[in-house]
C-alpha angles and dihedrals in degrees: 000000000000120000120190122199109198148125138165094251122082120222096035097121101259096146091041090054096044095049093047092048090051092053093047092049091049089053088058088059094248120143103251133187120189114205118199107204095159115104089224090068096209095146088053090051090049092050093049090055092047089052089059092056131068089254117118111268120253112213102242128174137174120238131168139184122016106014101182099099097037093051092048090056093044090049091059090051101046139040092226130025116191117192124196106202136184116242135220100086091308121174087238097056094045099044094045091052091056092069098027126115095200131016110200110200113193115202134173118227094258132118092241093050098045096046087066089067087080089060090047092050089056091046090050093049091060095041092052089061086071098024110033092166093063111130116207119201117190105208122198105228132182092023118176116258090207108122091209093057104028102088095044093050090049088052095051090045091050093044093054096044092049090066088071114077092189092065140072120211114231110235090210119078133207114218127207101261132164091225093070092058088046092054095052089053093045096044093240139111128243090244086068095056132074091252101112095180095060093039090055090048091060095039093052093050090048091052090051091049097048099037106026 
């Protein structure tokens, strides 16, 4: 299975999500490969930090450009391939989506983030001409933990996403938590921490991806 984590908005937590999914999958004893296709190289940085700790290594590699053939090869060698791609109509995003099973698109509930869904819809329309089975999950990331605002924010996010027939709204939600930033710096995943709220967020999304 090939999972692509990508969107057209920077700062939406793509690398954070990709690395956390990789750790959670490895804890389920699945053979995982993490592909860093973003020029920023944040996933490779995370992996390098992780390799200097006692934590189990996550196979991570850097790939750029057209990813169709490299991902097909990796898909034969691993049970799950996770791809962290740059956005904004990048060659990496579009080529990875051509061979992907699932595209997970994290977005915050902000006008600037959600307006990029129109661009993503156009990209998906073209990709599905070659990959009609592509499943696109829109994942609410960086959600507020404020109880007074949480339900209204979720409602706004759900209502906006529902206007796009090409997309599926993820039931799971990722909240804005310090532990996510700490894990990137430490080369770990939230499922390896004592923060059960964050760990459940990643586990719930993973169940949704793997089991529908």
